[in-house]
N, C-alpha and C positions, 0 to 999 in steps of 0.2 A: 504494500500500500504506500509506504514512504517513497519507494522508487517511482511509482506512478505519479505521485504529487510533484516530485522533483522534476520529472520530465515535462509535465504540464506547465509548471511555473517557469521553467527555462524557456519553453516555446513562447509563452506569453511575453516574457521580457525581450526575447529576440525579435518578436513581431513588432515591438514598439519602434524599432529602427525604421520600419517602412511607413510609419504613421505620418512622417513629415515629407515623404516623397509623393510625387504625383501618382494618383491612383490609376492603375491600368487593369482592365478586365483580365483575369487569369485565363489561360487556355489549357493548363494541365494541373493535376493535383497528384501529389505523392502521398499514399496512405499507408498507415501501419496498424495492423490488428494487434492489440496489446493483450487482451484477456478475454476469456470466454466464461459463460455461466456465472457472471457476477463475481468472479474471483480475480481481484486486482493484484493478487500476489503471484499469479501464474501468467508469465509472459510467453505468448505464443509467436509473436512477431511475423504475422502474415504481411506480405508486401504487395501493394497494388499501385498501378499508375492509371490515372483517369484522364481521358480526353474530353474536354468540355465542348460540346457541340454548339450549345446556345444556353440561354438562361434556364431552360427546362429539361434538357436532354444531355446525357453523358454516356460514354462507353468506358468500361473499366476492365483492365486485364490484371490478374493477380497470380501470385505463387504462394504456396503454403508448405514450407519445409519443416520436417520434424525429425529430431534425433533423440533417442533415449537409451541409456546404458545403465545397467545395474549389475553389481557383483555381490554375492553373499557367500560367507563361509561359516560353517557351524560344526559343532562337535557334540555328540550325545553319548553319554555313558548309560549302559543298560545293566541292571542288576543281574538278570538272567538272560544270557545271549551275548552276541558280539557287540563291542563298542562301534560307533559309526561316526565318520567324518564326511561332511557334505560340502560341495563347492558348486555354485550355480552362477551362470553368466547369461544375462538377457540383453540383447541388442535389437532395437527397433528403429527402422528408418522408413520415412514416407515422404512423398513429394506430390503435391497437388498443383494443378494449373486450372485456370478458369477464366471466363469472360462474362460480364454482366452488362445489360443495357438498362440504364437507370433514367427515371424521369421524376421531376419534382411534382409532388401532389399538392403541397400547400406551403406558402411562405408567410411568416409573421415576424417582422422585425429581424432578429438575428437567429431565428429558429426555422429550419427547413424540414419538412416531412417529405420523404421520397420513397419510391418503390421501384421494383425492377425484376427482371428474370434473366437467367443465364445458364451456361453450360459449365460442368465441372468434371475433371478427370483426375484420378488418383492412382498412385502406385505405392505399394508398401512391401517391406521385407522384415519379418520377425524371426530372429534366430535365437534359440535357447539351447544351452549345453549344461549338462549336469554330470557330476562325478561323485560317486559314493564309495568310500573305502571302509570295509569291515575288517576288524581284527579277527583272525591272525593274518589277513592278507588278501581277502577277496575284494575285487575292484569291479564296479559296475559303472558304465558310462552311457549317456544318451544324448542325442542331438536331434532337435526339431527345427525345421525350416518351413516358414509359412510365407509364401509370396502371394500378393493379392493385387487385383486391378479392379477399378470401378469407374463407371461413367454415368452421368445422368444430368438431370435438370434441377434447378433451384429457383426459389423465389425469395426476394429480399424486401423487407419493410424496415425503414430506418428513420431516425431523427438526428439532425445535425445542429449543433450550436456553434455559430460563428463567433469565436472568441475575439478575433480581429479580422482584418481584410485578408490576411494570409494564413491564419490558423483556425482550425475547427476541431471540435470533439464530437464524435458520433457514436451512436449505439444502433446495432442492427439485429433484427430478428430474422433468422434464416431457416427456411424449410427446404429440404432437399430429398429427392427421390433418385435412387441409382440402382443400376444392375451391377452385381458384385461377382467376381470370380476368384477363387482361392485354390492354391495347390499346396498341400501339406505333405512333407516328406519326413518320416521319423526313422531314426537309426538307434540300435541298441547293441552294446558290447558287454560281455560278461567274461572278465579275466582275459581280454584280448580276442575272444571269439565273437565275430560279428554275426548277428542274426539277420534274417531277410528284412529288407527295407520296406516299411509300410508307406503306401502312397494313397493319398485321398484328394479328390477334387470336389469342391463345394461351389455351387452357384445359387444365386437367389437375388431377390429384390429387397431393398431397404428404404424405409421412409423415416426421416429423422428431422430434428429441429434443434436450434441452439441460439444463444445470444453472443454477439461479438461487440466489444468495445474497442475504439481506435481513435487515432489522431490523423488529421490530414493537413498537409502543407500545400498551399496553392502557389503555383509558379507563373 
């Protein structure tokens, strides 16, 4: 929360530089998605660039990169049976691209209400490895890879507050429907002996929604 406030205050202070200059209608806007689901402590950093066609219509292109890695190590002693040491590693990567056509629904002083529709494509890779060692020396290992692709349509309803002529804060409610494809590959080893690989393909349709907070800089 503190980091979010610092960013907003900094942008407001920087925007005061332009207040004494001649006002020129902006033609582009650079947008940053900062947080979702009302959690201002979770920075997601979506990046978008918007072409302003006129006072009521805009076209926006955006990218959504995601990286997450976790490592856990543990040890468990058992009164009856072998002691156990566990090591787990999870790595998740995803990359989304999309385009929205936006139009202004209502203007009231420094507040704009806008809506739009667009396309979205996503690619993701989730890799998980696990190692368990049991005394007096049994070792079990597993590896799971989940690659996914999705594509679909989305609708946007947002509100924007113009902090200055160059800076705005916005909040968007997004509803998206997509077709999803997943390919899961699971491997297992017991004391170096590799078992047959399990392969699974999953397809389906997903409908979801969410809230996105962000900041835009007009150029």
